C-alpha positions as CSV (number, residue, x, y, z in Angstrom):
1,M,0.0,0.0,0.0
2,D,1.3,3.5,-0.9
3,F,2.6,5.1,2.3
4,N,1.5,8.6,1.3
5,Y,-2.0,7.2,0.9
6,V,-1.7,5.7,4.4
7,S,-0.6,9.1,5.8
8,S,-3.5,10.8,4.1
9,L,-5.9,8.4,5.7
10,L,-4.4,8.9,9.1
11,L,-4.8,12.6,8.8
12,I,-8.5,12.0,8.1
13,V,-8.7,9.9,11.2
14,F,-6.9,12.2,13.6
15,V,-7.7,15.8,12.5
16,G,-10.6,17.8,11.4
17,W,-12.8,17.4,14.5
18,E,-12.1,20.8,16.1
19,N,-15.8,21.7,15.9
20,C,-16.9,18.6,17.8
21,Q,-17.2,18.4,21.6
22,G,-17.9,15.9,24.3
23,V,-19.8,12.8,23.2
24,Q,-20.1,14.1,19.7
25,L,-16.3,14.2,19.4
26,E,-16.0,10.7,20.8
27,Q,-18.5,9.4,18.2
28,A,-16.5,11.2,15.5
29,V,-13.4,9.4,16.6
30,K,-15.1,6.0,16.7
31,S,-16.7,6.5,13.3
32,R,-13.2,6.9,11.8
33,I,-11.8,3.8,13.3
34,S,-13.1,1.9,10.3
35,I,-10.6,3.9,8.2
36,L,-7.8,2.6,10.4
37,N,-9.0,-0.9,9.9
38,A,-8.4,-0.5,6.2
39,L,-4.7,0.1,6.9
40,I,-4.2,-3.0,8.9
41,N,-2.2,-5.9,7.4
42,K,-1.6,-9.5,8.6
43,T,1.9,-10.2,10.0
44,E,3.7,-13.4,9.6
45,N,2.3,-14.9,12.8
46,G,-1.3,-14.2,11.8
47,H,-1.9,-11.3,14.2
48,K,-2.6,-7.8,13.1
49,G,0.2,-5.3,12.6
50,L,0.1,-1.6,11.6
51,Q,2.6,0.7,10.0
52,L,2.4,4.3,11.1
53,E,4.5,7.4,10.5
54,K,6.6,8.6,13.4
55,T,4.6,10.4,16.0
56,V,4.8,14.2,16.0
57,P,5.9,15.5,19.5
58,W,4.7,18.9,20.7
59,K,6.7,21.8,19.5
60,S,8.0,22.6,22.9
61,N,7.8,21.5,26.5
62,I,4.8,23.7,27.1
63,I,1.3,22.2,26.7
64,P,-1.7,24.5,27.1
65,Y,-4.9,22.7,28.4
66,R,-8.4,23.3,29.5
67,F,-11.0,21.3,31.3
68,S,-14.3,20.6,29.5
69,P,-17.3,22.3,31.1
70,N,-18.7,18.9,32.1
71,I,-15.6,17.9,34.0
72,T,-16.3,17.0,37.6
73,N,-14.4,18.4,40.5
74,E,-13.1,15.0,41.4
75,T,-11.8,14.3,37.9
76,E,-10.2,17.7,37.8
77,R,-8.4,17.0,41.1
78,L,-7.1,13.6,39.9
79,V,-5.9,15.0,36.6
80,S,-4.2,17.9,38.3
81,T,-2.4,15.4,40.6
82,V,-1.0,13.7,37.5
83,F,-0.1,17.0,35.9
84,D,1.8,18.0,39.1
85,D,3.7,14.7,39.2
86,L,4.7,15.1,35.5
87,M,5.8,18.7,36.0
88,N,7.8,17.9,39.2
89,R,9.7,15.1,37.4
90,T,10.2,16.6,34.0
91,C,10.5,19.9,32.2
92,I,7.0,19.6,30.9
93,Q,4.8,22.6,31.7
94,L,1.0,22.2,31.6
95,I,-0.5,25.6,31.6
96,P,-4.1,27.0,31.2
97,W,-5.0,27.5,27.5
98,T,-3.6,30.7,26.0
99,S,-2.7,29.5,22.4
100,E,-4.2,27.8,19.4
101,E,-2.8,24.3,20.0
102,Y,-4.1,22.8,23.2
103,L,-5.3,19.8,25.0
104,T,-8.9,19.4,26.2
105,V,-9.6,17.1,29.1
106,I,-13.1,15.6,28.6
107,D,-15.0,13.7,31.2
108,A,-17.5,12.0,28.9
109,G,-18.4,8.8,27.0
110,S,-17.3,5.3,27.8
111,S,-13.7,5.2,26.9
112,C,-10.2,6.0,28.1
113,A,-8.5,7.4,25.0
114,A,-6.2,10.1,23.7
115,S,-4.6,11.0,20.4
116,V,-0.9,10.0,20.2
117,G,1.4,13.1,19.9
118,M,0.5,16.6,18.8
119,Q,-2.3,16.6,16.2
120,G,-2.5,20.4,15.7
121,R,-5.2,22.8,16.9
122,K,-7.5,21.1,19.5
123,Q,-7.1,17.5,20.7
124,S,-8.8,15.6,23.5
125,M,-8.3,13.2,26.3
126,F,-11.3,11.1,27.1
127,L,-11.7,10.0,30.7
128,A,-14.8,7.9,31.3
129,P,-15.7,7.1,35.0
130,G,-13.8,3.8,34.8
131,C,-10.6,5.7,33.8
132,L,-10.2,7.8,36.9
133,T,-7.0,6.4,38.4
134,K,-3.6,7.9,38.6
135,T,-2.2,5.2,36.3
136,N,-4.9,5.4,33.6
137,I,-4.6,9.2,33.4
138,S,-0.8,8.9,33.3
139,Q,-1.2,6.4,30.4
140,Q,-3.3,8.9,28.5
141,M,-0.8,11.7,29.1
142,L,2.0,9.5,27.7
143,H,-0.2,9.2,24.5
144,I,-0.7,13.0,24.4
145,L,3.1,13.4,24.6
146,G,3.6,11.1,21.7
147,F,4.4,7.7,23.3
148,H,2.7,4.5,22.2
149,R,2.1,1.7,24.7
150,E,5.1,-0.6,25.3
151,I,2.9,-3.5,24.2
152,N,2.8,-2.0,20.7
153,R,6.6,-2.2,20.3
154,P,7.7,-4.3,17.4
155,D,10.0,-6.3,19.7
156,R,7.4,-6.9,22.4
157,D,7.3,-10.6,21.7
158,N,10.8,-10.8,23.2
159,Y,9.4,-9.7,26.6
160,V,5.8,-10.5,26.9
161,E,3.1,-13.0,25.7
162,I,-0.4,-12.1,24.8
163,N,-3.5,-14.3,25.5
164,W,-5.3,-13.6,22.2
165,K,-8.0,-16.0,23.1
166,N,-9.1,-13.9,26.0
167,I,-9.2,-10.6,24.1
168,R,-12.6,-9.4,22.8
169,P,-12.4,-9.1,19.0
170,E,-13.4,-5.4,18.9
171,F,-10.3,-4.6,21.1
172,S,-7.8,-6.8,19.3
173,R,-6.4,-3.8,17.3
174,S,-5.2,-2.3,20.6
175,M,-2.6,-5.1,20.8
176,N,-1.2,-4.4,17.3
177,K,2.6,-4.2,16.9
178,Y,3.7,-0.9,15.3
179,D,6.7,-0.4,13.1
180,K,9.8,1.0,14.9
181,A,9.5,4.2,12.9
182,A,6.3,5.1,14.7
183,F,8.0,5.4,18.1
184,L,9.7,8.6,19.4
185,D,12.3,6.6,21.4
186,M,13.2,2.9,20.8
187,E,16.7,3.0,22.3
188,L,15.6,1.9,25.7
189,D,14.7,-1.7,26.6
190,F,11.1,-2.8,27.1
191,D,9.7,-1.1,30.3
192,F,7.7,-3.7,32.3
193,E,6.6,-1.0,34.8
194,S,5.4,1.6,32.3
195,A,2.0,3.1,33.0
196,S,1.2,2.3,29.4
197,N,1.2,-1.4,30.2
198,C,-1.9,-1.2,32.5
199,Q,-4.7,-3.0,30.8
200,D,-8.3,-2.1,30.7
201,S,-10.2,-5.2,32.1
202,R,-13.0,-4.5,29.7
203,I,-11.0,-5.9,26.8
204,A,-10.9,-9.3,28.4
205,I,-13.5,-12.0,27.6
206,D,-12.9,-13.3,31.1
207,S,-11.5,-10.6,33.5
208,A,-10.3,-13.3,35.8
209,V,-7.9,-14.7,33.2
210,W,-4.6,-12.9,32.2
211,I,-4.4,-10.8,29.0
212,T,-0.6,-10.0,29.0
213,R,2.2,-11.3,31.1
214,A,6.0,-11.4,31.2
215,K,7.5,-14.1,29.0
216,N,9.2,-17.3,30.2
217,G,6.9,-17.8,33.2
218,T,8.5,-15.0,35.3
219,N,6.4,-13.4,37.9
220,R,7.4,-9.9,36.9
221,S,4.3,-7.7,36.9
222,L,3.4,-5.4,34.0
223,C,2.5,-1.8,35.1
224,N,3.5,-0.4,38.4
225,G,0.0,0.7,39.3
226,D,1.2,4.1,40.6
227,G,1.4,6.4,37.6
228,F,4.5,7.0,35.5
229,S,7.4,4.6,35.8
230,S,11.0,5.8,36.1
231,Q,11.6,4.9,32.5
232,D,8.4,6.7,31.4
233,I,9.9,9.8,32.9
234,L,13.3,9.1,31.4
235,K,11.7,8.9,27.9
236,I,9.8,12.2,28.3
237,N,13.0,13.9,29.5
238,R,15.0,12.5,26.6
239,I,12.5,13.8,24.0
240,Y,11.4,17.1,25.5
241,C,13.9,18.2,28.1
242,S,17.5,17.8,26.8
243,E,17.3,21.1,24.8
244,H,15.4,22.7,27.7
245,Q,18.0,21.5,30.2
246,N,20.8,22.7,28.0
247,R,19.3,26.2,28.0
248,I,19.1,26.0,31.8
249,N,22.7,24.9,32.0
250,V,23.9,27.6,29.7
251,T,22.0,30.2,31.7
252,Q,23.4,28.9,35.0
253,T,26.9,28.9,33.6
254,I,26.6,32.5,32.5
255,A,25.2,33.4,35.9
256,N,28.1,31.6,37.6
257,Q,30.7,33.3,35.4
258,S,29.1,36.7,36.2
259,D,29.3,35.9,40.0
260,T,32.9,34.9,39.6
261,A,33.8,38.0,37.8
262,R,32.0,40.2,40.4
263,N,33.8,38.4,43.2
264,K,37.2,39.0,41.5
265,S,36.4,42.6,41.1
């Protein structure tokens, strides 16, 4: 399939809904999932795989946001807790909306979902009632920042196994392996503790039976259950904060040199 054609279809899926809000927006997203299905091919092991262009990160470490009018006080509190954790551990700055490109946190619908990377203009994070945990919100923020789930890595079969028989067919695409080019950072090893590994029990046919687990019978758990992992934070810093940190270091060096010069004088 022509890759430019694929790219065009992805643009149709992920942009152009800036005039939609709340449940209407969620329905618009779902209605375009069928377009994505047209891009899916079978891999050599018979399970679905998807080639995507590399995710587009945000233009800087500053991400404007606003809460949807229907957001509850409890949801706003939980999201703000995750925002604070992210800002305390990285250079990311989440600020109230003042510019054209921004994130809208929406408390509506029946899904936990977010676009991956910067889409341009308005984009949304869906937080249904079942999504309101620190880890689920952290996972959606990873998506907003441009990070796919670890389970979608092309090398994931080296680390985990998937119980395909226990996955509802309508959710099987969430377990696709993506081409390496789709990832912002593939230099680090698979992160077992990533917030992105936490599974929504609704995708299981039998919620009492495992969906994913570490390979070779190890008891290593997937997902730490307490928000961002150390490697989640490392990845964010590697993509967004090296240039930012360099500017801080240069500023600090200049300040130190000025202090030294004043002391000598």
